[in-house]
Every structure is written in structure tokens, then in C-alpha cells.
C-alpha positions, 0 to 999 in steps of 0.5 A: 248349291248355286254357282259361286259369285266372281272374285272378290276381296277377303275383307276381315283379317288384317292379314288376308287383305288382298288375297282372291277369294271366292264368295256368294251367299248361303242361307242360315235359318234366320237369314242370308250370310255372305260367304268367302272362302280362301283356301289354306292348303292343298291336297296331295291326291292328284285326283280332281275330282270334287264331293257331288249331289249325294256324296258323303263327306267327312269334315271338320269344322272350327272356329278360327280361335279354336284352330290352332289348339285343334290341330295341336291336340291331333298332331299330338295324338297321330298324324292323322285322323284314322277312319274305317274306310270311305265305304262305311261312312254314315252321315252324322245326325245333328239337328239345325240351330236357329242361331248357328251359322255353320250349322255343323257341330264344331271341332268334331269329325262329322259326315255330311251328305252333300245335297240335303242342305242340312248346312248351306255354307258348310256344304257350299264349300265342300263342292269345290274341294277335294280330299285333304283340303283344307280352307278358311272362310269368312262370314258376315250377315245380310242386311239384318240377320240375327247374330249367331250364338258365337262370335260378334258379328262376324264368324272365322273358320276353317273347313277341313274336308277328309274324305268322301265318297263318290257322288253325281252331278246334276245331269247324271242323274236318272229322272227317278233319282231327281223325283226322288230328291225333290220329295226328299226336299219338299218333305224337309221344307215341310219339317223346317216351315213347322219348326219356323226355319223359314229360310231353310223352308225356302231354301228347300222348295227351291232345290226341289222346284231346280230339281224338277225343271228337267222331268217336265218335257221328259214325263210329257215325251215318256207319256206320248211314246207309253204305247210305243215302248209296250213291246220294248218294255217287256224285254227290258226290266231296266227301263219299266222300272225306271217308268214305274218310280216316276209320277204321272204328268198330272201327279207331278203338275200337283206336286210342282205346284204345292211346291211353288204354293209353299214357297209362296208362303215362304215367301210371304213372311220373309216380306217378299210379296212380289217374289210370293205373288210369281211363286203362287201365280205359277202353283194356280196355273199348274193347279187352278183348284188349289185353294191356298195358292189362290188364297196367298196370291190374294195376300201378295197382290194385297201387300203390293197394293194390286187391288182388282188382281186380288179381288179375282184371287180371292173371288176364285178361292170362293167358287172352290171353297163357298163361304170360306171365311178367311176369303170374305174378310180378305174381299171385305178389306178390300172393298174398305181400302177401295173406299177409302182411296176412292175419298181420298181421291174425291177430296184431292180433285175437290180441292183442285176446283176450289 
């Protein structure tokens, strides 16, 4: 759901060399993939509206090798694929597959809810499309991303958007709607992490945190003005209902701290210790009583060899949970590393003066 990067060049099929395309990096269950998109057909619909957050999108994804055959079969059967109506769309349920890149059943018309992050590559394509448009995408792994279950390292496919329901831009959403979306992403992040989809979990936690950015100031203002609005709320049921759906400032901070802490764990597993340290530090600032965040901060500091900060984190953890085995073991490991470092330093100094 991030903005695309500046225009680059298509580098896959020789027939498209030199064609300008938009490109970005998307998250898949087992790594990052670079996506390049080129429109192949434009919509005859004069509307410039594109799918937005919450839109239900009727979409089909085909591998390039299968495109011509599929298009012929559709043309032979009917002029277009008919559907019962945009208001009757229901999201198509399907599981995430670790070895898949596009994350959708290939060749079938399915319905996606934009913003859920079920299939980052496909959703990002749909954000800039209009009903009736088709585009080609070229995907290549970033660094050491694993090979997909199809293709030989590079995936060439087409994405077709038939129709979609209305959605909202982030700035159009009510605070309560953003809060519900954030909770949904947090829950999905936990499901993905337990399924060992660490990249997907990190993406879900990041999406949730992004939605929460504008809410903190809103909640502070609401808390300060709560008494001033008591009489007004009695005559405005809609405003009252909206406020009741929002968390308290303390609940908000707790949830945000948990998101930063969970993101830190993902970043540790993805060998991103600097990012893990920053995320864990934010979690401890928001909720100093969060034992998991202190532990993850200590582990991240250990990895980047900031032993004094690591000691402070584990000592804080022991204040919260005395005699915690993991914290005691970590402190013992740090003490051993410091002894080794002191011994090596002493050896080097002795050689300098002999």
C-alpha cells in the first residue's frame, strides 16, 4: 500500500525493452520482490476513480504463458465474464502459500478486499487501475528471496480488473474505522507469524502502525475535551457512538506498544537488528511494563554489540520479572563477552609495550 517508486525500465521480455513502467517492492510470505507494471489495455469507462481501501475488486491473474489460451477460451464462451452485480461481491477466501508470489489462484476470477494485505503484489497493482483495465507485471526476487512454485526466478503475468465497489482513501476514514482496520492487521499479523510467514507478519504490523499515526493526537484532544462535550453528546448520538468505538489513550498506547514489540520480533528473525532495536525501544517508551519489548530490545542490542544498552534492557526486565531465566542467561552471556573483550584488549596492549 506504499507509493510506487519513480519510473524505471522494463527488463524482462525483449518485446518491451525501453517501455516506461512503474515499479515498487512488494512483500511476499518468504521475501521481497521487485514489481514492474505496464498497462496493456485502458478502460473505456470515463471515470478516473480507482479502487481504494476496503474496495471489493473482481480480478483475474494469469501467468504470461497462459494468457493467450485463457483469453481465447473467454472469447469463445462469451463477450465478457458476467457477474451478478458489484453490490453482491463477496471476498473470495483462499490461504496464503509460502511459495507463491502473486498470492491468488491463477486463471480464476476472484474477489479481493483492497487493504487486507492478503496479496501485496496484486493489491498494489489494483490501486492504480480502473474497471476494465489490464496490465502486465514482471516480478523478480530481491536479494535472496526463494524461488516461487512456478517460473524460473522471474514471473511474468497479467492482472485484469473487471469491476470494484467503492472504498475510501485513508484521510476519508473515520477514526473508528482506522482503529478497526489496525486491529484487523494486528490480528492477521499474529496469524501469519504463527504460520512462519514472518515477512507477511511484519507487513501486517507495519500497516497497523501506519493507520494509528493520526489517531494519537485525535484521542488526546478527545480526552481533554470530554467534559466540554457532555451536553453536546446528549443531542448528537452519531458523535457519541463514534467516540465509544475508540480506545482510551492508555489502551491505544498499549496496543501500539504491542505492535512495535511484535514488529521488533519479526525484524530480529529477518536479521534486521538495527530496525528491531528501534521498534523495541518505541515499545518500551509507550509501555515500560512490557516485558517482551525489554527482552527484544536487549537481544537486538546484543546483536549489534551494544552490550551496555543490552545489560540495561535485561536488568529492567528482571525488575519486572525477577529471576527470569532468559534474562539471567542473557546477562551471563554479556558478562562472558565483556571478559573476552577485556582479555583481548589486555593482550593487544601488552604486545604494544613488549
